[in-house]
N, CA, C and O atoms as a GROMACS GRO file, in nm:
protein
  556
    1MET      N    1   2.234   9.952  -3.398
    1MET     CA    2   2.300   9.849  -3.478
    1MET      C    3   2.444   9.837  -3.430
    1MET      O    4   2.513   9.937  -3.409
    2LYS      N    5   2.489   9.712  -3.413
    2LYS     CA    6   2.624   9.684  -3.365
    2LYS      C    7   2.706   9.619  -3.476
    2LYS      O    8   2.667   9.517  -3.532
    3ILE      N    9   2.821   9.680  -3.505
    3ILE     CA   10   2.913   9.631  -3.606
    3ILE      C   11   3.047   9.601  -3.539
    3ILE      O   12   3.098   9.682  -3.462
    4GLN      N   13   3.102   9.486  -3.568
    4GLN     CA   14   3.235   9.448  -3.519
    4GLN      C   15   3.332   9.450  -3.635
    4GLN      O   16   3.308   9.383  -3.736
    5ILE      N   17   3.440   9.525  -3.622
    5ILE     CA   18   3.550   9.519  -3.719
    5ILE      C   19   3.660   9.433  -3.659
    5ILE      O   20   3.701   9.454  -3.545
    6ILE      N   21   3.706   9.337  -3.738
    6ILE     CA   22   3.812   9.246  -3.694
    6ILE      C   23   3.927   9.255  -3.794
    6ILE      O   24   3.908   9.232  -3.914
    7ASN      N   25   4.044   9.290  -3.745
    7ASN     CA   26   4.164   9.294  -3.829
    7ASN      C   27   4.261   9.186  -3.783
    7ASN      O   28   4.280   9.164  -3.663
    8GLY      N   29   4.322   9.121  -3.878
    8GLY     CA   30   4.415   9.013  -3.850
    8GLY      C   31   4.560   9.055  -3.845
    8GLY      O   32   4.590   9.171  -3.818
    9PRO      N   33   4.650   8.962  -3.872
    9PRO     CA   34   4.793   8.981  -3.849
    9PRO      C   35   4.853   9.097  -3.929
    9PRO      O   36   4.821   9.120  -4.046
   10ASN      N   37   4.940   9.167  -3.860
   10ASN     CA   38   5.021   9.277  -3.913
   10ASN      C   39   4.941   9.405  -3.939
   10ASN      O   40   5.000   9.508  -3.974
   11LEU      N   41   4.810   9.400  -3.924
   11LEU     CA   42   4.730   9.520  -3.949
   11LEU      C   43   4.737   9.618  -3.832
   11LEU      O   44   4.689   9.731  -3.843
   12ASN      N   45   4.797   9.577  -3.722
   12ASN     CA   46   4.829   9.671  -3.615
   12ASN      C   47   4.939   9.768  -3.658
   12ASN      O   48   4.962   9.869  -3.592
   13LEU      N   49   5.006   9.738  -3.768
   13LEU     CA   50   5.115   9.823  -3.818
   13LEU      C   51   5.072   9.917  -3.930
   13LEU      O   52   5.156   9.981  -3.994
   14LEU      N   53   4.941   9.925  -3.955
   14LEU     CA   54   4.893  10.018  -4.059
   14LEU      C   55   4.941  10.159  -4.028
   14LEU      O   56   4.940  10.203  -3.913
   15GLY      N   57   4.981  10.228  -4.132
   15GLY     CA   58   5.035  10.363  -4.116
   15GLY      C   59   5.186  10.365  -4.118
   15GLY      O   60   5.247  10.467  -4.152
   16VAL      N   61   5.248  10.253  -4.082
   16VAL     CA   62   5.394  10.244  -4.086
   16VAL      C   63   5.442  10.128  -4.172
   16VAL      O   64   5.553  10.130  -4.224
   17ARG      N   65   5.358  10.027  -4.189
   17ARG     CA   66   5.393   9.908  -4.266
   17ARG      C   67   5.368   9.931  -4.415
   17ARG      O   68   5.255   9.962  -4.453
   18GLU      N   69   5.467   9.919  -4.496
   18GLU     CA   70   5.454   9.926  -4.641
   18GLU      C   71   5.352  10.031  -4.686
   18GLU      O   72   5.250   9.997  -4.746
   19PRO      N   73   5.379  10.159  -4.658
   19PRO     CA   74   5.281  10.263  -4.690
   19PRO      C   75   5.246  10.272  -4.839
   19PRO      O   76   5.139  10.322  -4.873
   20GLY      N   77   5.334  10.226  -4.928
   20GLY     CA   78   5.302  10.224  -5.070
   20GLY      C   79   5.187  10.130  -5.103
   20GLY      O   80   5.118  10.148  -5.203
   21ILE      N   81   5.167  10.029  -5.019
   21ILE     CA   82   5.057   9.933  -5.038
   21ILE      C   83   4.939   9.968  -4.948
   21ILE      O   84   4.824   9.966  -4.993
   22TYR      N   85   4.966  10.001  -4.822
   22TYR     CA   86   4.861  10.014  -4.721
   22TYR      C   87   4.830  10.158  -4.679
   22TYR      O   88   4.739  10.180  -4.600
   23GLY      N   89   4.905  10.254  -4.730
   23GLY     CA   90   4.879  10.394  -4.696
   23GLY      C   91   4.949  10.439  -4.569
   23GLY      O   92   5.022  10.362  -4.506
   24ASN      N   93   4.925  10.564  -4.533
   24ASN     CA   94   4.993  10.626  -4.418
   24ASN      C   95   4.905  10.642  -4.295
   24ASN      O   96   4.950  10.696  -4.194
   25THR      N   97   4.781  10.596  -4.302
   25THR     CA   98   4.688  10.615  -4.192
   25THR      C   99   4.685  10.491  -4.104
   25THR      O  100   4.667  10.380  -4.153
   26GLY      N  101   4.704  10.511  -3.975
   26GLY     CA  102   4.690  10.401  -3.880
   26GLY      C  103   4.543  10.370  -3.856
   26GLY      O  104   4.458  10.456  -3.877
   27PHE      N  105   4.513  10.248  -3.812
   27PHE     CA  106   4.373  10.211  -3.797
   27PHE      C  107   4.307  10.282  -3.680
   27PHE      O  108   4.187  10.309  -3.684
   28ASP      N  109   4.382  10.313  -3.576
   28ASP     CA  110   4.324  10.387  -3.463
   28ASP      C  111   4.269  10.522  -3.509
   28ASP      O  112   4.163  10.565  -3.464
   29GLU      N  113   4.341  10.586  -3.599
   29GLU     CA  114   4.295  10.714  -3.656
   29GLU      C  115   4.173  10.690  -3.747
   29GLU      O  116   4.076  10.766  -3.742
   30TYR      N  117   4.178  10.587  -3.827
   30TYR     CA  118   4.070  10.560  -3.921
   30TYR      C  119   3.941  10.519  -3.849
   30TYR      O  120   3.832  10.560  -3.891
   31ILE      N  121   3.951  10.441  -3.743
   31ILE     CA  122   3.830  10.398  -3.672
   31ILE      C  123   3.757  10.518  -3.612
   31ILE      O  124   3.634  10.518  -3.603
   32LYS      N  125   3.830  10.619  -3.571
   32LYS     CA  126   3.767  10.742  -3.521
   32LYS      C  127   3.684  10.808  -3.631
   32LYS      O  128   3.574  10.856  -3.606
   33GLN      N  129   3.738  10.810  -3.753
   33GLN     CA  130   3.664  10.866  -3.866
   33GLN      C  131   3.537  10.787  -3.893
   33GLN      O  132   3.431  10.846  -3.916
   34LEU      N  133   3.547  10.655  -3.890
   34LEU     CA  134   3.428  10.572  -3.912
   34LEU      C  135   3.323  10.597  -3.805
   34LEU      O  136   3.203  10.607  -3.835
   35ARG      N  137   3.366  10.608  -3.681
   35ARG     CA  138   3.271  10.631  -3.571
   35ARG      C  139   3.206  10.768  -3.583
   35ARG      O  140   3.091  10.785  -3.543
   36ASP      N  141   3.278  10.866  -3.636
   36ASP     CA  142   3.219  10.998  -3.660
   36ASP      C  143   3.115  10.992  -3.772
   36ASP      O  144   3.006  11.048  -3.760
   37ILE      N  145   3.149  10.923  -3.880
   37ILE     CA  146   3.057  10.911  -3.994
   37ILE      C  147   2.931  10.835  -3.953
   37ILE      O  148   2.820  10.871  -3.992
   38TYR      N  149   2.949  10.729  -3.875
   38TYR     CA  150   2.838  10.641  -3.836
   38TYR      C  151   2.811  10.653  -3.686
   38TYR      O  152   2.813  10.554  -3.614
   39SER      N  153   2.786  10.774  -3.643
   39SER     CA  154   2.767  10.799  -3.499
   39SER      C  155   2.645  10.728  -3.442
   39SER      O  156   2.636  10.709  -3.321
   40ILE      N  157   2.551  10.689  -3.527
   40ILE     CA  158   2.432  10.619  -3.478
   40ILE      C  159   2.458  10.469  -3.458
   40ILE      O  160   2.375  10.399  -3.400
   41LEU      N  161   2.573  10.421  -3.504
   41LEU     CA  162   2.609  10.280  -3.490
   41LEU      C  163   2.704  10.261  -3.372
   41LEU      O  164   2.776  10.353  -3.333
   42GLU      N  165   2.703  10.141  -3.317
   42GLU     CA  166   2.806  10.101  -3.223
   42GLU      C  167   2.908  10.021  -3.302
   42GLU      O  168   2.879   9.910  -3.348
   43ILE      N  169   3.027  10.077  -3.320
   43ILE     CA  170   3.132  10.011  -3.396
   43ILE      C  171   3.244   9.971  -3.300
   43ILE      O  172   3.311  10.056  -3.241
   44ASP      N  173   3.262   9.840  -3.285
   44ASP     CA  174   3.367   9.787  -3.201
   44ASP      C  175   3.482   9.741  -3.290
   44ASP      O  176   3.463   9.705  -3.406
   45TYR      N  177   3.602   9.745  -3.233
   45TYR     CA  178   3.722   9.711  -3.311
   45TYR      C  179   3.807   9.612  -3.234
   45TYR      O  180   3.827   9.625  -3.113
   46PHE      N  181   3.856   9.512  -3.306
   46PHE     CA  182   3.944   9.411  -3.248
   46PHE      C  183   4.052   9.378  -3.349
   46PHE      O  184   4.025   9.363  -3.468
   47GLN      N  185   4.175   9.366  -3.301
   47GLN     CA  186   4.287   9.327  -3.387
   47GLN      C  187   4.369   9.225  -3.312
   47GLN      O  188   4.392   9.237  -3.192
   48SER      N  189   4.413   9.122  -3.384
   48SER     CA  190   4.504   9.024  -3.326
   48SER      C  191   4.591   8.966  -3.436
   48SER      O  192   4.551   8.954  -3.552
   49ASN      N  193   4.711   8.929  -3.396
   49ASN     CA  194   4.802   8.858  -3.484
   49ASN      C  195   4.789   8.706  -3.468
   49ASN      O  196   4.861   8.630  -3.533
   50VAL      N  197   4.697   8.663  -3.381
   50VAL     CA  198   4.684   8.523  -3.344
   50VAL      C  199   4.555   8.466  -3.402
   50VAL      O  200   4.446   8.516  -3.374
   51GLU      N  201   4.566   8.361  -3.482
   51GLU     CA  202   4.452   8.300  -3.551
   51GLU      C  203   4.341   8.262  -3.454
   51GLU      O  204   4.224   8.294  -3.478
   52GLY      N  205   4.374   8.194  -3.346
   52GLY     CA  206   4.273   8.149  -3.251
   52GLY      C  207   4.196   8.262  -3.186
   52GLY      O  208   4.078   8.248  -3.158
   53GLU      N  209   4.263   8.375  -3.163
   53GLU     CA  210   4.194   8.491  -3.106
   53GLU      C  211   4.093   8.549  -3.204
   53GLU      O  212   3.987   8.596  -3.162
   54LEU      N  213   4.124   8.546  -3.333
   54LEU     CA  214   4.029   8.592  -3.435
   54LEU      C  215   3.906   8.501  -3.437
   54LEU      O  216   3.793   8.548  -3.448
   55ILE      N  217   3.930   8.371  -3.427
   55ILE     CA  218   3.820   8.274  -3.424
   55ILE      C  219   3.735   8.296  -3.300
   55ILE      O  220   3.612   8.297  -3.308
   56ASN      N  221   3.798   8.313  -3.185
   56ASN     CA  222   3.724   8.337  -3.060
   56ASN      C  223   3.637   8.461  -3.070
   56ASN      O  224   3.524   8.461  -3.022
   57LYS      N  225   3.688   8.567  -3.133
   57LYS     CA  226   3.610   8.691  -3.147
   57LYS      C  227   3.492   8.667  -3.240
   57LYS      O  228   3.382   8.716  -3.213
   58LEU      N  229   3.511   8.595  -3.350
   58LEU     CA  230   3.399   8.562  -3.438
   58LEU      C  231   3.291   8.485  -3.363
   58LEU      O  232   3.172   8.515  -3.377
   59HIS      N  233   3.331   8.387  -3.282
   59HIS     CA  234   3.235   8.311  -3.202
   59HIS      C  235   3.164   8.400  -3.100
   59HIS      O  236   3.044   8.386  -3.078
   60GLU      N  237   3.239   8.490  -3.040
   60GLU     CA  238   3.184   8.578  -2.936
   60GLU      C  239   3.075   8.671  -2.989
   60GLU      O  240   2.971   8.689  -2.925
   61VAL      N  241   3.096   8.729  -3.106
   61VAL     CA  242   3.002   8.830  -3.158
   61VAL      C  243   2.913   8.777  -3.269
   61VAL      O  244   2.821   8.846  -3.312
   62GLY      N  245   2.939   8.658  -3.316
   62GLY     CA  246   2.873   8.606  -3.434
   62GLY      C  247   2.728   8.567  -3.420
   62GLY      O  248   2.665   8.525  -3.517
   63PHE      N  249   2.673   8.581  -3.300
   63PHE     CA  250   2.532   8.551  -3.279
   63PHE      C  251   2.457   8.669  -3.216
   63PHE      O  252   2.336   8.662  -3.194
   64SER      N  253   2.529   8.777  -3.188
   64SER     CA  254   2.466   8.890  -3.120
   64SER      C  255   2.483   9.024  -3.192
   64SER      O  256   2.406   9.116  -3.167
   65TYR      N  257   2.580   9.036  -3.279
   65TYR     CA  258   2.602   9.161  -3.352
   65TYR      C  259   2.522   9.159  -3.482
   65TYR      O  260   2.476   9.054  -3.527
   66ASP      N  261   2.506   9.277  -3.541
   66ASP     CA  262   2.430   9.290  -3.665
   66ASP      C  263   2.517   9.272  -3.789
   66ASP      O  264   2.465   9.244  -3.897
   67GLY      N  265   2.647   9.288  -3.776
   67GLY     CA  266   2.737   9.272  -3.888
   67GLY      C  267   2.882   9.266  -3.842
   67GLY      O  268   2.918   9.322  -3.739
   68ILE      N  269   2.963   9.199  -3.922
   68ILE     CA  270   3.107   9.189  -3.895
   68ILE      C  271   3.180   9.226  -4.024
   68ILE      O  272   3.145   9.181  -4.132
   69VAL      N  273   3.282   9.310  -4.009
   69VAL     CA  274   3.374   9.342  -4.118
   69VAL      C  275   3.507   9.280  -4.079
   69VAL      O  276   3.562   9.310  -3.973
   70ILE      N  277   3.560   9.193  -4.164
   70ILE     CA  278   3.686   9.126  -4.131
   70ILE      C  279   3.790   9.146  -4.240
   70ILE      O  280   3.762   9.133  -4.359
   71ASN      N  281   3.910   9.178  -4.195
   71ASN     CA  282   4.028   9.173  -4.280
   71ASN      C  283   4.120   9.073  -4.211
   71ASN      O  284   4.192   9.109  -4.117
   72ALA      N  285   4.118   8.950  -4.256
   72ALA     CA  286   4.195   8.845  -4.192
   72ALA      C  287   4.342   8.847  -4.232
   72ALA      O  288   4.419   8.758  -4.194
   73GLY      N  289   4.382   8.948  -4.310
   73GLY     CA  290   4.521   8.958  -4.352
   73GLY      C  291   4.566   8.830  -4.421
   73GLY      O  292   4.492   8.773  -4.500
   74GLY      N  293   4.686   8.787  -4.391
   74GLY     CA  294   4.742   8.667  -4.452
   74GLY      C  295   4.663   8.540  -4.425
   74GLY      O  296   4.671   8.444  -4.502
   75TYR      N  297   4.587   8.538  -4.315
   75TYR     CA  298   4.504   8.420  -4.286
   75TYR      C  299   4.394   8.400  -4.389
   75TYR      O  300   4.339   8.290  -4.400
   76THR      N  301   4.361   8.503  -4.463
   76THR     CA  302   4.262   8.492  -4.570
   76THR      C  303   4.296   8.377  -4.664
   76THR      O  304   4.208   8.306  -4.712
   77HIS      N  305   4.424   8.361  -4.690
   77HIS     CA  306   4.472   8.268  -4.792
   77HIS      C  307   4.510   8.131  -4.735
   77HIS      O  308   4.543   8.039  -4.811
   78THR      N  309   4.506   8.117  -4.603
   78THR     CA  310   4.558   7.994  -4.542
   78THR      C  311   4.467   7.931  -4.438
   78THR      O  312   4.487   7.814  -4.405
   79SER      N  313   4.370   8.002  -4.385
   79SER     CA  314   4.300   7.954  -4.266
   79SER      C  315   4.164   7.891  -4.296
   79SER      O  316   4.063   7.960  -4.313
   80VAL      N  317   4.164   7.760  -4.300
   80VAL     CA  318   4.038   7.687  -4.308
   80VAL      C  319   3.960   7.709  -4.178
   80VAL      O  320   3.837   7.715  -4.180
   81ALA      N  321   4.030   7.722  -4.067
   81ALA     CA  322   3.964   7.740  -3.936
   81ALA      C  323   3.886   7.871  -3.930
   81ALA      O  324   3.775   7.873  -3.877
   82ILE      N  325   3.940   7.980  -3.982
   82ILE     CA  326   3.866   8.107  -3.984
   82ILE      C  327   3.750   8.097  -4.081
   82ILE      O  328   3.641   8.147  -4.053
   83ALA      N  329   3.771   8.034  -4.195
   83ALA     CA  330   3.661   8.014  -4.290
   83ALA      C  331   3.548   7.935  -4.225
   83ALA      O  332   3.431   7.968  -4.242
   84ASP      N  333   3.583   7.831  -4.150
   84ASP     CA  334   3.481   7.751  -4.081
   84ASP      C  335   3.410   7.831  -3.974
   84ASP      O  336   3.289   7.816  -3.954
   85ALA      N  337   3.484   7.917  -3.903
   85ALA     CA  338   3.422   8.001  -3.799
   85ALA      C  339   3.321   8.097  -3.860
   85ALA      O  340   3.214   8.119  -3.803
   86ILE      N  341   3.354   8.153  -3.975
   86ILE     CA  342   3.260   8.244  -4.043
   86ILE      C  343   3.136   8.167  -4.086
   86ILE      O  344   3.024   8.217  -4.073
   87ALA      N  345   3.154   8.045  -4.138
   87ALA     CA  346   3.040   7.963  -4.181
   87ALA      C  347   2.952   7.923  -4.064
   87ALA      O  348   2.832   7.900  -4.081
   88ALA      N  349   3.009   7.913  -3.945
   88ALA     CA  350   2.937   7.863  -3.828
   88ALA      C  351   2.848   7.967  -3.760
   88ALA      O  352   2.760   7.931  -3.682
   89ILE      N  353   2.871   8.095  -3.788
   89ILE     CA  354   2.796   8.199  -3.718
   89ILE      C  355   2.681   8.250  -3.804
   89ILE      O  356   2.677   8.224  -3.924
   90LYS      N  357   2.588   8.321  -3.741
   90LYS     CA  358   2.473   8.370  -3.817
   90LYS      C  359   2.487   8.517  -3.859
   90LYS      O  360   2.420   8.560  -3.953
   91THR      N  361   2.572   8.593  -3.793
   91THR     CA  362   2.591   8.734  -3.827
   91THR      C  363   2.657   8.746  -3.964
   91THR      O  364   2.756   8.678  -3.990
   92PRO      N  365   2.604   8.832  -4.053
   92PRO     CA  366   2.668   8.849  -4.184
   92PRO      C  367   2.808   8.910  -4.172
   92PRO      O  368   2.832   9.000  -4.092
   93VAL      N  369   2.897   8.860  -4.255
   93VAL     CA  370   3.037   8.901  -4.253
   93VAL      C  371   3.073   8.954  -4.392
   93VAL      O  372   3.039   8.894  -4.493
   94VAL      N  373   3.142   9.068  -4.395
   94VAL     CA  374   3.197   9.122  -4.519
   94VAL      C  375   3.349   9.122  -4.505
   94VAL      O  376   3.405   9.173  -4.408
   95GLU      N  377   3.415   9.062  -4.604
   95GLU     CA  378   3.561   9.056  -4.605
   95GLU      C  379   3.616   9.179  -4.677
   95GLU      O  380   3.565   9.219  -4.781
   96VAL      N  381   3.720   9.238  -4.620
   96VAL     CA  382   3.783   9.358  -4.675
   96VAL      C  383   3.932   9.334  -4.690
   96VAL      O  384   3.996   9.273  -4.604
   97HIS      N  385   3.987   9.384  -4.800
   97HIS     CA  386   4.131   9.389  -4.820
   97HIS      C  387   4.167   9.529  -4.868
   97HIS      O  388   4.107   9.580  -4.962
   98ILE      N  389   4.262   9.590  -4.803
   98ILE     CA  390   4.303   9.726  -4.836
   98ILE      C  391   4.364   9.731  -4.976
   98ILE      O  392   4.331   9.818  -5.056
   99SER      N  393   4.452   9.636  -5.004
   99SER     CA  394   4.513   9.629  -5.138
   99SER      C  395   4.430   9.539  -5.228
   99SER      O  396   4.344   9.464  -5.180
  100ASN      N  397   4.455   9.547  -5.357
  100ASN     CA  398   4.389   9.459  -5.452
  100ASN      C  399   4.465   9.326  -5.452
  100ASN      O  400   4.573   9.316  -5.510
  101ILE      N  401   4.408   9.227  -5.386
  101ILE     CA  402   4.480   9.099  -5.372
  101ILE      C  403   4.506   9.033  -5.507
  101ILE      O  404   4.596   8.949  -5.518
  102TYR      N  405   4.429   9.069  -5.610
  102TYR     CA  406   4.448   9.009  -5.742
  102TYR      C  407   4.560   9.076  -5.821
  102TYR      O  408   4.600   9.028  -5.926
  103ALA      N  409   4.610   9.187  -5.771
  103ALA     CA  410   4.721   9.257  -5.835
  103ALA      C  411   4.853   9.229  -5.762
  103ALA      O  412   4.955   9.291  -5.790
  104ARG      N  413   4.848   9.135  -5.669
  104ARG     CA  414   4.967   9.103  -5.589
  104ARG      C  415   5.016   8.962  -5.620
  104ARG      O  416   4.981   8.906  -5.724
  105GLU      N  417   5.094   8.905  -5.532
  105GLU     CA  418   5.149   8.771  -5.553
  105GLU      C  419   5.035   8.670  -5.576
  105GLU      O  420   4.925   8.685  -5.523
  106GLU      N  421   5.065   8.569  -5.656
  106GLU     CA  422   4.961   8.473  -5.695
  106GLU      C  423   4.898   8.403  -5.574
  106GLU      O  424   4.778   8.376  -5.576
  107TYR      N  425   4.975   8.373  -5.472
  107TYR     CA  426   4.917   8.304  -5.356
  107TYR      C  427   4.811   8.388  -5.286
  107TYR      O  428   4.729   8.334  -5.211
  108ARG      N  429   4.811   8.519  -5.308
  108ARG     CA  430   4.710   8.607  -5.248
  108ARG      C  431   4.579   8.609  -5.328
  108ARG      O  432   4.481   8.668  -5.283
  109HIS      N  433   4.577   8.548  -5.444
  109HIS     CA  434   4.459   8.550  -5.530
  109HIS      C  435   4.347   8.459  -5.480
  109HIS      O  436   4.234   8.468  -5.528
  110VAL      N  437   4.377   8.373  -5.385
  110VAL     CA  438   4.278   8.278  -5.332
  110VAL      C  439   4.237   8.322  -5.192
  110VAL      O  440   4.322   8.341  -5.105
  111SER      N  441   4.108   8.337  -5.172
  111SER     CA  442   4.054   8.365  -5.039
  111SER      C  443   3.977   8.243  -4.992
  111SER      O  444   3.874   8.208  -5.049
  112LEU      N  445   4.027   8.178  -4.888
  112LEU     CA  446   3.955   8.064  -4.830
  112LEU      C  447   3.834   8.113  -4.750
  112LEU      O  448   3.735   8.041  -4.737
  113THR      N  449   3.841   8.234  -4.699
  113THR     CA  450   3.736   8.286  -4.611
  113THR      C  451   3.623   8.352  -4.689
  113THR      O  452   3.509   8.353  -4.642
  114GLY      N  453   3.650   8.406  -4.806
  114GLY     CA  454   3.552   8.485  -4.880
  114GLY      C  455   3.426   8.410  -4.918
  114GLY      O  456   3.319   8.470  -4.924
  115LYS      N  457   3.435   8.281  -4.943
  115LYS     CA  458   3.318   8.204  -4.986
  115LYS      C  459   3.210   8.199  -4.878
  115LYS      O  460   3.094   8.173  -4.908
  116ASN      N  461   3.248   8.222  -4.753
  116ASN     CA  462   3.152   8.219  -4.643
  116ASN      C  463   3.104   8.358  -4.602
  116ASN      O  464   3.033   8.372  -4.503
  117CYS      N  465   3.142   8.458  -4.678
  117CYS     CA  466   3.106   8.596  -4.646
  117CYS      C  467   2.993   8.645  -4.736
  117CYS      O  468   2.968   8.591  -4.844
  118LYS      N  469   2.926   8.748  -4.689
  118LYS     CA  470   2.822   8.814  -4.770
  118LYS      C  471   2.882   8.872  -4.897
  118LYS      O  472   2.820   8.870  -5.002
  119GLY      N  473   3.004   8.924  -4.886
  119GLY     CA  474   3.074   8.983  -4.999
  119GLY      C  475   3.219   9.009  -4.965
  119GLY      O  476   3.260   8.998  -4.849
  120VAL      N  477   3.296   9.044  -5.067
  120VAL     CA  478   3.439   9.070  -5.052
  120VAL      C  479   3.472   9.200  -5.123
  120VAL      O  480   3.436   9.219  -5.239
  121LEU      N  481   3.539   9.290  -5.052
  121LEU     CA  482   3.587   9.416  -5.110
  121LEU      C  483   3.739   9.413  -5.111
  121LEU      O  484   3.801   9.386  -5.008
  122THR      N  485   3.799   9.441  -5.225
  122THR     CA  486   3.944   9.435  -5.235
  122THR      C  487   3.994   9.550  -5.322
  122THR      O  488   3.943   9.574  -5.431
  123GLY      N  489   4.095   9.621  -5.270
  123GLY     CA  490   4.161   9.723  -5.350
  123GLY      C  491   4.108   9.864  -5.336
  123GLY      O  492   4.150   9.952  -5.412
  124PHE      N  493   4.018   9.890  -5.242
  124PHE     CA  494   3.964  10.024  -5.224
  124PHE      C  495   4.032  10.100  -5.110
  124PHE      O  496   3.980  10.200  -5.062
  125GLY      N  497   4.147  10.052  -5.067
  125GLY     CA  498   4.217  10.116  -4.956
  125GLY      C  499   4.134  10.104  -4.829
  125GLY      O  500   4.051  10.014  -4.815
  126MET      N  501   4.158  10.196  -4.737
  126MET     CA  502   4.084  10.195  -4.611
  126MET      C  503   3.935  10.217  -4.633
  126MET      O  504   3.853  10.178  -4.549
  127ASP      N  505   3.898  10.279  -4.744
  127ASP     CA  506   3.757  10.304  -4.772
  127ASP      C  507   3.678  10.175  -4.786
  127ASP      O  508   3.555  10.177  -4.777
  128GLY      N  509   3.744  10.064  -4.806
  128GLY     CA  510   3.677   9.935  -4.811
  128GLY      C  511   3.598   9.906  -4.684
  128GLY      O  512   3.492   9.843  -4.690
  129TYR      N  513   3.648   9.951  -4.569
  129TYR     CA  514   3.577   9.929  -4.443
  129TYR      C  515   3.444  10.006  -4.443
  129TYR      O  516   3.342   9.954  -4.400
  130ARG      N  517   3.448  10.130  -4.491
  130ARG     CA  518   3.325  10.210  -4.499
  130ARG      C  519   3.226  10.146  -4.595
  130ARG      O  520   3.107  10.138  -4.567
  131LEU      N  521   3.276  10.100  -4.710
  131LEU     CA  522   3.189  10.035  -4.808
  131LEU      C  523   3.128   9.907  -4.750
  131LEU      O  524   3.012   9.875  -4.778
  132ALA      N  525   3.205   9.835  -4.670
  132ALA     CA  526   3.153   9.714  -4.605
  132ALA      C  527   3.041   9.749  -4.508
  132ALA      O  528   2.939   9.680  -4.504
  133ILE      N  529   3.058   9.855  -4.430
  133ILE     CA  530   2.954   9.898  -4.337
  133ILE      C  531   2.830   9.937  -4.415
  133ILE      O  532   2.719   9.900  -4.377
  134GLU      N  533   2.847  10.010  -4.524
  134GLU     CA  534   2.732  10.049  -4.608
  134GLU      C  535   2.656   9.925  -4.656
  134GLU      O  536   2.533   9.924  -4.655
  135SER      N  537   2.728   9.822  -4.698
  135SER     CA  538   2.661   9.701  -4.745
  135SER      C  539   2.585   9.632  -4.632
  135SER      O  540   2.479   9.574  -4.655
  136LEU      N  541   2.639   9.637  -4.512
  136LEU     CA  542   2.570   9.576  -4.397
  136LEU      C  543   2.445   9.657  -4.360
  136LEU      O  544   2.345   9.600  -4.319
  137LEU      N  545   2.452   9.788  -4.375
  137LEU     CA  546   2.336   9.872  -4.346
  137LEU      C  547   2.220   9.844  -4.441
  137LEU      O  548   2.103   9.852  -4.404
  138LYS      N  549   2.254   9.811  -4.565
  138LYS     CA  550   2.152   9.784  -4.665
  138LYS      C  551   2.094   9.644  -4.654
  138LYS      O  552   1.994   9.612  -4.719
  139GLY      N  553   2.156   9.561  -4.571
  139GLY     CA  554   2.104   9.426  -4.549
  139GLY      C  555   2.145   9.336  -4.652
  139GLY      O  556   2.109   9.219  -4.648
   0.00000   0.00000   0.00000
């Protein structure tokens, strides 16, 4: 089974960016933990701060992978293009947010991308990625 994790803008700074909200663990460290837990899976990781690159990655893997976990960061609330890309592919997508977007600024309460996803996990910290993989394993 092949799973693609896609992280959007500013998530390359996990571990140093606003640790009170996002924690102290960088994603490079966390992805190693996920790969250890799910050693039978092929877990690929992609991060970009550029909207078009996120769309290109969705198009690239969206017909050949078994599942996608996406944290589109701030694009969650603004990108019709990413929402359309998720709707256009056949691979199931689970949206993840490290923080509880409903406990933050009001503009973060709306997810344009979530309606096209299998499900949305918000507020479980980095563990949201593991929970998303579990949901994809269950079909």
